[in-house]
matplotlib code that plots the C-alpha trace (Angstrom):
import matplotlib.pyplot as plt

x = [-103.6, -104.0, -101.2, -101.4, -98.6, -98.1, -95.1, -94.0, -93.1, -90.1, -91.8, -95.5, -98.0, -98.1, -99.6, -101.6, -101.4, -103.7, -103.6, -105.3, -104.7, -107.2, -110.0, -112.2, -111.0, -113.2, -113.1, -109.9, -110.0, -107.7, -104.0, -103.7, -102.7, -105.3, -104.1, -105.7, -104.0, -105.4, -103.3, -104.1, -103.9, -103.1, -101.8, -99.9, -101.5, -98.6, -96.1, -98.1, -98.3, -94.5, -93.9, -96.0, -94.3, -91.0, -92.3, -93.3, -90.5, -93.0, -90.6, -88.4, -88.4, -88.5, -88.2, -85.1, -83.6, -84.6, -83.0, -79.7, -79.5, -80.2, -77.3, -75.2, -75.7, -78.8, -81.2, -82.4, -83.2, -85.0, -87.1, -88.2, -89.1, -89.5, -90.2, -88.5, -88.6, -86.7, -88.8, -88.6, -89.8, -91.9, -89.3, -85.6, -84.9, -87.4, -85.4, -82.2, -83.6, -85.0, -81.7, -79.6, -81.9, -82.4, -78.9, -78.8, -82.1, -85.2, -88.7, -90.5, -94.1, -94.0, -94.9, -94.1, -91.9, -89.5, -88.7, -86.5, -87.8, -91.4, -90.6, -89.0, -91.9, -94.5, -92.5, -91.4, -93.9, -96.5, -100.0, -102.3, -106.0, -106.7, -109.7, -107.4, -106.6, -103.2, -102.1, -101.9, -98.4, -96.3, -92.8, -90.6, -89.2, -85.5, -86.2, -88.0, -85.2, -82.5, -84.4, -84.9, -81.2, -79.2, -80.1, -83.8, -83.2, -81.0, -83.9, -86.0, -83.7, -81.5, -77.9, -75.6, -73.7, -76.9, -78.6, -75.8, -75.6, -79.4, -79.2, -76.2, -78.0, -81.1, -79.2, -77.5, -80.9, -82.6, -80.2, -80.0, -76.5, -77.6, -80.3, -81.7, -83.8, -83.7, -81.3, -78.7, -75.2, -74.9, -71.1, -71.2, -74.2, -72.7, -69.4, -71.1, -73.1, -70.1, -68.2, -70.7, -69.7, -72.3, -73.4, -72.1, -71.4, -74.5, -76.6, -75.3, -75.8, -79.4, -80.1, -78.8, -80.5, -84.0, -83.8, -81.8, -83.2, -79.7, -80.3, -76.6, -76.3, -74.5, -72.8, -70.1, -69.4, -72.9, -72.5, -75.9, -75.3, -72.0, -73.6, -76.4, -73.9, -71.8, -68.6, -66.7, -65.2, -66.1, -63.5, -65.2, -68.6, -67.4, -65.9, -68.9, -71.2, -69.5, -71.8, -74.9, -74.1, -76.0, -78.7, -76.8, -79.4, -81.9, -79.5, -79.0, -82.8, -82.8, -79.9, -81.5, -84.8, -83.1, -81.0, -84.2, -86.0, -83.1, -83.2, -86.9, -86.2]
y = [42.7, 39.5, 37.2, 34.3, 32.1, 28.9, 26.7, 23.2, 21.1, 18.8, 15.7, 16.2, 17.7, 21.5, 23.4, 26.7, 28.8, 31.7, 34.0, 37.1, 39.5, 41.6, 39.4, 36.9, 33.3, 30.9, 32.3, 34.2, 37.9, 41.0, 40.9, 37.3, 35.7, 33.1, 30.6, 27.9, 25.3, 23.5, 20.6, 18.3, 14.6, 15.7, 12.6, 14.0, 17.0, 16.9, 17.5, 20.6, 21.9, 21.5, 23.3, 26.1, 26.4, 26.6, 29.2, 31.6, 30.5, 29.6, 27.3, 30.3, 31.8, 35.5, 36.5, 34.4, 35.7, 39.4, 39.1, 37.7, 40.4, 43.1, 41.9, 41.9, 45.7, 45.6, 46.7, 49.8, 47.8, 45.1, 47.7, 49.1, 45.6, 43.0, 39.4, 39.5, 36.2, 34.7, 34.2, 30.5, 28.7, 25.8, 25.0, 25.5, 25.8, 28.6, 30.7, 29.9, 30.8, 34.2, 35.0, 34.3, 36.1, 39.2, 39.5, 42.4, 43.7, 43.1, 42.2, 45.4, 46.3, 47.5, 45.6, 42.0, 42.7, 44.6, 41.6, 38.9, 36.2, 37.0, 36.8, 33.4, 32.2, 33.4, 31.7, 28.5, 27.9, 25.2, 26.8, 26.4, 26.9, 28.5, 30.8, 33.6, 35.9, 37.0, 33.3, 31.3, 29.9, 27.5, 28.5, 26.7, 23.5, 22.7, 20.2, 22.9, 25.4, 22.8, 21.7, 25.3, 26.1, 29.4, 30.6, 30.5, 32.5, 35.0, 35.4, 36.5, 39.2, 37.5, 38.5, 35.7, 35.0, 34.8, 32.7, 30.2, 30.1, 29.6, 26.7, 25.2, 25.1, 23.8, 20.8, 20.0, 20.1, 18.1, 15.3, 15.1, 16.4, 19.5, 19.3, 22.7, 21.6, 21.6, 19.0, 19.4, 20.1, 24.0, 24.2, 21.8, 23.3, 26.9, 25.7, 24.1, 27.1, 29.5, 27.3, 28.0, 31.1, 33.8, 32.8, 35.4, 35.1, 37.2, 34.9, 31.7, 32.9, 34.0, 30.5, 28.6, 30.9, 30.5, 27.0, 25.1, 27.3, 28.3, 30.8, 31.8, 32.8, 36.1, 37.6, 39.8, 41.1, 42.6, 46.4, 47.1, 45.1, 46.8, 50.3, 49.4, 48.0, 51.1, 49.4, 49.5, 46.1, 42.4, 42.0, 44.5, 43.1, 39.6, 40.7, 42.5, 39.7, 37.3, 38.6, 37.8, 34.0, 31.8, 34.1, 36.1, 35.7, 37.5, 40.2, 40.6, 40.8, 43.7, 45.4, 44.9, 46.4, 49.4, 50.1, 49.8, 52.2, 54.7, 54.5, 55.5, 58.7]
z = [116.2, 114.2, 113.2, 110.8, 109.3, 107.5, 108.2, 107.3, 110.3, 109.7, 110.7, 109.9, 107.5, 107.2, 110.0, 109.8, 112.9, 113.5, 116.5, 117.7, 120.5, 122.3, 120.9, 122.7, 122.3, 124.3, 127.7, 127.4, 126.6, 127.1, 127.0, 125.9, 122.6, 121.5, 118.9, 116.9, 114.8, 111.9, 110.6, 107.7, 108.8, 112.3, 114.2, 117.2, 119.1, 121.5, 118.7, 117.6, 121.1, 121.5, 118.2, 119.4, 122.8, 120.9, 118.5, 121.4, 123.7, 126.3, 128.3, 129.2, 132.7, 132.1, 135.7, 136.2, 133.0, 133.7, 137.2, 135.7, 132.9, 135.5, 137.5, 134.4, 133.8, 131.6, 134.2, 132.4, 129.3, 131.2, 133.0, 129.6, 128.2, 130.9, 129.9, 126.4, 124.8, 121.8, 118.7, 117.8, 114.7, 113.4, 110.7, 111.2, 107.5, 107.1, 109.6, 107.8, 104.4, 105.6, 107.5, 104.4, 101.9, 104.1, 105.3, 107.8, 106.7, 108.7, 107.3, 106.4, 106.3, 102.7, 99.5, 99.3, 96.3, 98.5, 100.7, 99.1, 101.3, 100.4, 96.7, 97.1, 99.3, 96.7, 93.8, 95.5, 98.3, 97.9, 97.4, 100.5, 100.8, 104.1, 103.7, 104.8, 101.7, 103.0, 103.7, 100.5, 100.5, 102.7, 103.5, 100.8, 101.9, 101.7, 98.8, 96.8, 97.3, 96.4, 93.3, 92.1, 92.2, 92.6, 89.0, 89.9, 93.0, 91.2, 88.7, 91.6, 92.4, 95.0, 94.9, 93.5, 96.8, 98.9, 96.3, 96.2, 100.1, 100.4, 98.0, 99.7, 103.1, 101.4, 100.0, 103.3, 105.1, 102.3, 102.4, 106.2, 106.6, 108.4, 111.1, 112.0, 115.0, 118.7, 120.2, 117.3, 118.3, 118.4, 117.8, 114.9, 113.3, 113.6, 112.3, 109.3, 108.5, 108.7, 106.3, 103.6, 101.5, 101.9, 105.4, 107.8, 111.5, 112.3, 110.1, 111.5, 115.1, 114.3, 112.8, 115.8, 118.2, 116.7, 115.1, 117.7, 120.6, 121.9, 124.7, 124.8, 121.2, 120.5, 117.3, 118.8, 115.2, 114.9, 114.8, 116.0, 119.2, 119.6, 119.3, 121.6, 124.3, 124.0, 122.7, 119.4, 118.9, 118.9, 121.7, 123.9, 123.3, 124.0, 127.3, 128.4, 127.4, 129.9, 132.6, 130.5, 130.2, 129.8, 128.5, 126.0, 123.2, 125.5, 126.1, 122.4, 122.0, 124.4, 122.7, 119.2, 120.5, 122.0, 118.8, 116.7, 119.1, 118.9, 115.1, 114.9, 117.0]

ax = plt.figure().add_subplot(projection="3d")
ax.plot(x, y, z, "-o")
ax.set_aspect("equal")
plt.show()
């Protein structure tokens, strides 16, 4: 399986990442992911390595987290999928944009035209020459989305409420009011996001989980999580999730994966 992506780092030039599994990469073969980074005007290799570690959640301690969640009643799910990690990001705004545009829907494997985030990326993303046919656009920056405005997003098929929310977040990020990066205040960032019309509790939680690397993120209003946990209300999920602290985001990943597996049966 090969994975390639382009992302705009918040402090440096765009980076292009390419990874391949089950293929030789230097001396590494087998069940390993080999990744190469090509960055224009690269000045700080340590910065790039840090971003990559955040992207793949490489600083997590899966054995510690798995043991804690097992004690919290999720042993069956942990046994099915040990070592689950939280997907991170190179650019926090990219996560926010996709979470808002897609809503509750997940990215599909169909045509790009069916995915609102792909349509926006194709229309507003900066062209990029990579030599990889499927990789020709950078994720749209906050400035580009803010300048485009909600009318432009609506013309791309984005519902009005989501378009307005995406532009509102873009403007806050572009002017520095909102910092979607590790080290930012989680409570303040989540509160600022939920105050924007069109940003749901689930969307805000996803954003802080991935962009701010918050391991205890959990949206108790998420119906999929409630179903997977065997509860019917946000209050019940909140109470049950107390046993999963401070790793509730990892518990949520297990529950999402289990619910997704059930839906495919």
